[in-house]
N, C-alpha and C positions, 0 to 999 in steps of 0.2 A: 422375587427379587430387591435384596435390601438395599439400602445405601449406601453409598460408599464414601468411609471416610479416610482422606488422603492422609498419607503420613507427614508432621511438620518437619521443614525445612530447618537445616540443612539434612541429607540424607549423608548417613555415618557408613552404609555401605556399599558406597560406590566402587564399581570395579574401575578406578585410576588407570590401572596397567593397561587396561585393553584401550583406553581411553586416547592413550599418548599419542597414537600414529596420528588416528585423523585429530588431535589439539592440533598437531603443529601442524597440517595440513590447512585443517580450516582458518586457522588465525592469521597463514600466511597469505592464504587467497583474500582474504578482507584487510589486510595493511596494502596489499598489492590493489586492489581497488579502490580501496582509501588515498593511497598514494594518488589513483588517477584522477579522483574525484577533487583532491587538494591541488592538482595542477589546471583543473577547469577556469577558466575566468569568472565565468557564471552558472555553476552546474543548476540551480535551480531553474534558470530556465532553459537551458539547453536539454536536462534532464526532464522537463514539465512532464509529457506526453508518457515519461515510463512513469511517472508518480501515479499519472491517472491509471495508467495499464494495471499497478499495484489494484488500485482500489477496485479495476473492473474485475481482475480476477480472485481478490479476497472475496469481493460479494456474488462471485460467480459460483464458491463454494458449498455459498447458502444459499444456491440456487437460482439468483439472477441472471437473466439471458441477455442482455444489452450488451454489446461491443463497445469497445475505445471509438469506434466512428458512432457509433449510436449517441454517446455524451457528447463527442466534438462538435457533430453535427446540431445536436439541441442545441449547444451553448453557442455556438454560430449565429442561430436562428430560433429560439424558442416560441415552438406555435405546441397548439394542443395534439395531443397524441392521446392513444388509447389509455386506461388508466393503469393496465399490467409495466406499457412501455415504458409511460411515466414515474411509475412507483421505484421500478430496476434504475432508471437513471438517478434520481435525486438519491437512492440510496447509494451509489457510487459517488454522486457530488457530495454527498454527506460524509463517506469516507475521507476523501481528500481534504475537508474542510477540517474534520475531525483529525486529521494530523497536521495541518497547518496550524489550527488552536495551540495542538501540544509541543509544537514545535517555538512557537512562540513562546509559551508558557515557562519551556525548558530553559529559558534565556536567564529567566530570572529567579527559578528555585528549582528541585527537582523532582523525580516522579514520586506521586505522592497515590494514596487512595482516592482524594479528593480530586486530582488531575485525572485518575480513569472514570470517575463518574461524570466527569463534567464532557470528557470524549464519549462517555454511551450516551449520555442526553444528546449530544449532536448527532451523532450515528442516527439515530430513529426520530429525528425530527422530520415531522411529518410525513414517516411512509409507518409500513408496518412493523409491529411492536410498539407504535409511539404510545401507546396504551396500559403496556406493561412496566409500568412504574421506571418509566424515563429518568436515566439519571439517578438512581436510587438500585440499591443492592435489596433483592428479594426479602420477602418477610413468608415467603410460602415454598413448598417444597415443588421441583421443576424435576424435570426429567429428560434424555434423547432417546426419541423413538419413534415407532410411525403413530400418527394418529391414532386417536380413539383410546384412550387412556394408560394410566403408568402402567397396567400389566402388559404393556404391550412394550416397555423402557427397553432399550438395550444399555443402558446406563441411566442410576439415579444417582445423583450429587448427592453432598452431605446435607442433612436435615438443617433448616434454616438456625435453628438454637446453636450450632456451632460456627457459622457463617463470622462473626466476629474474630472469636478464635484464630480462626484459621486467616483470615484476612489481614490482623496484625503481625500473626507471622510471617503472612506473603511481606507484607512492607517490611517488616524488619530485617527477612534475607534478602530484599530485593538492596537494600542500602548496606549491606555486610560485604566484608571481604570471602571471595573463595578462591582455591586455589588455579580455576580456569575463569575467564566472564562469559565464553560461551557456553559453557557447561551450565553456568549459574542461568544462563539466560534459557536455555534449555528448560532447568528444571523450574523456571516460573514460568514457560508458557505454558508447561504440565501441567503444573499446579494449578494456574487460573482458569485452565479449563476444567479439571478434575473438581474443583471449587463450584463453578458456574456462575458465579454471585450473582448475577442477571438474568432477569426472566427469559428475556430475547437476546441477540446480538453478541452473545460472550464470543463467537467464534473471530467475527471481525474485530472486537475491542484484544482480546489476546494476540493477534496476527500485527496489530498497528504495535500493540508493544514491541515487536522483535527490535523493530531499527531503532524505535525511541529509546530504549536501553541502553543498545547497541553504541546509539550517540551518548547519552546520559553516562555511559562510562569512558567514554573517549576512544571508542574503537572506531567512532569513523568521524571526521569532522562536519559531515554533512548526514540527517538521517534518512538516507535515500539507498536504502537498501531492499530491492525487491523479493523477496522469499516468496511469495503467494503464487508464482510460476510454478514454481518448484512442487509447493503444496496443491495446487490445483493440478496439476501434470501427474501427481501420483498419490491423489487422494485418499482414495481405498486402504493404502497404506498407511497414510500421515492418520487418518482415524483408527485402522487396526493397532497401531505403534502407542495410542494414548489408551484405547481400550485396555491393550495388556498393560498397561502400572495397572488398574482396578483388579485386573485377573490374576496377575502376577505378586501383587504388592511390591514390585522391582523397577526401578528406572533406567536400568542398565540399557537394555535394547533402545531404548524411546532415546535416548543421548545419544548414542550410536547413529540413529536415523537422523537426529536435527543437525549434528556435527557434518552428516555427509553431505545434508542439503544443503548448509550452506556453503561447504566449498565448493560444490557442482556449481550452486549459484551464483556466488562470488566471480566464477570465471566466466557464466553470462553476463551476469552485470557489466563484465569489465568488458568481455566483447562488444555489445551491445554501445558503453558509452563511447569506446572508442572509436566505431562507426558512426556514433552521432558528432563525436569532436571532427572527427575527417571530414564529415559531409559539410559540417557548419563551416569549416575552411574552404572547403571547394563553393559552397554557395557565396560566400564573403568575397573569393576573387572573381566570381561573375558577378557579383552585385558591383565590385568597383571599376570593374571594366565596362560594364555594360551601364549601369544608373547614373554614375556621376554625380550621384546627390550627398547632398548632405546628410540625408538621413540613413545613410547605408545603414548604422550601427541598429537603428530602431528599428527596421524593416528587416533584418536579420534575428534577429530578439523575437520580434512577432511572428515570422511565420514559425521557428522555433518554441516556442510557446503556445501558440495554437496553430496546428497545420491545416485546422479546417476552418474557415473564416469568409464573413462575408466583406463587402469593401467597405460598410459600414464598421463593422468591427475593427478591420483593418485599419480604417484613419482613426478611430478613437487608440487603437495600440501606438500608432507611430506620432502622432501629434502631429502629423504634419498636412497640410494643405488638400482639400480635394480636389483640385486640378494635380499636383503633385503628386496623389494616392492614385488616381485614373492612370496618368503617364506611367508611374511604376509598377501597376499591376497590366497595363498591357505591354510592358517591356517583360517583366516575368514571362508570363505566359508565350509571347514570341519565342524566350531562349529555354521555355520549356522547365524551368525548375519548376512553376505550378501549373496545373491546367483547372478549367473549369468542370464541376461537375453537375451542377445546373445553371442555364444560362436565366439569368432574370428574363420576368416579364411583368409587364404593369407595375405595381406597387412590391412585389419580389423581388430579393436582390438575387446576383448571381451569387452560387457558394462555389469559393475555390478550393482546394487541395493540393497542399504540399507531400505529394504522393513517398518520395524518395526516405522522410520520414516515419511516415507512417508503416513504410516495410519494414523498418528498422525495428520499429517497436512492438509491433506486432508479430514477429520473427520468435515463435517461442520455441 
């Protein structure tokens, strides 16, 4: 198998007529979802578990096994786990950290190749692939396929000497105007995966770029679009459609797949975000009537930001006194807002779970 040289962007033979129905539906769904985001008082807090779940699912596409609950339990009470569990969890935490860093950077400057390299450096910090030119574009040939050598490759990206021109073209197109922004993002995601500019971590970087580009191009008021749920559920088709670009030299079927994925996932994001907002209001009503505390909002935000927690973590999040926190936790348990997943003993604290929020988040 020879290495594949992707076509330079923009693509001049796209079948725009066939895209029209999906373009309209996908953009309408994204606009409706963004309207919901804008109506939320603090979407970053309310949708925090969804952001972590996106990191879980994007990492799972690459082979990690850790669940959302594994990550939240670990963050509530970091303990020594076996190497595989720790590495999986750390990859997911790195994904979330990389996204947070990128969002903060986008407040000051647009997406660039340098930002993409910084994202990659954070993703691979202290996990598998950390020795594979972390934060740098590759200077050697890589491939996709089973272990055992390039002769077993299912796809061979362009040779290293072509990277500079391909990435410069990628960056130029990223900042250009296209007939439709979602089609442009579809092409950019596919092109990034075809170029495969890093020795490891290309899939995760490419998927992080999707919501960042939607945010950078003013399609979203917050970069919270969780496409990995769809891509993980349709992993085989996702890989097949990307592979077909190199087989046919056509991007049309990939664009169809991507637009449909965005449309379906936008409505699923709407469903979950609405359910979370309703749960927030219901929980607030309970807190106001039962707690009668000046810490109501801090308690509410703490539950939604970290739905698995210990009393010490809850104390740090709410800034309430220890006496107040113990009283609040007792009332929340009595009212069945939370339950204890593990009772404390000795120096080990009780671990609490805000189960209704996890059920919404994990409903794929």
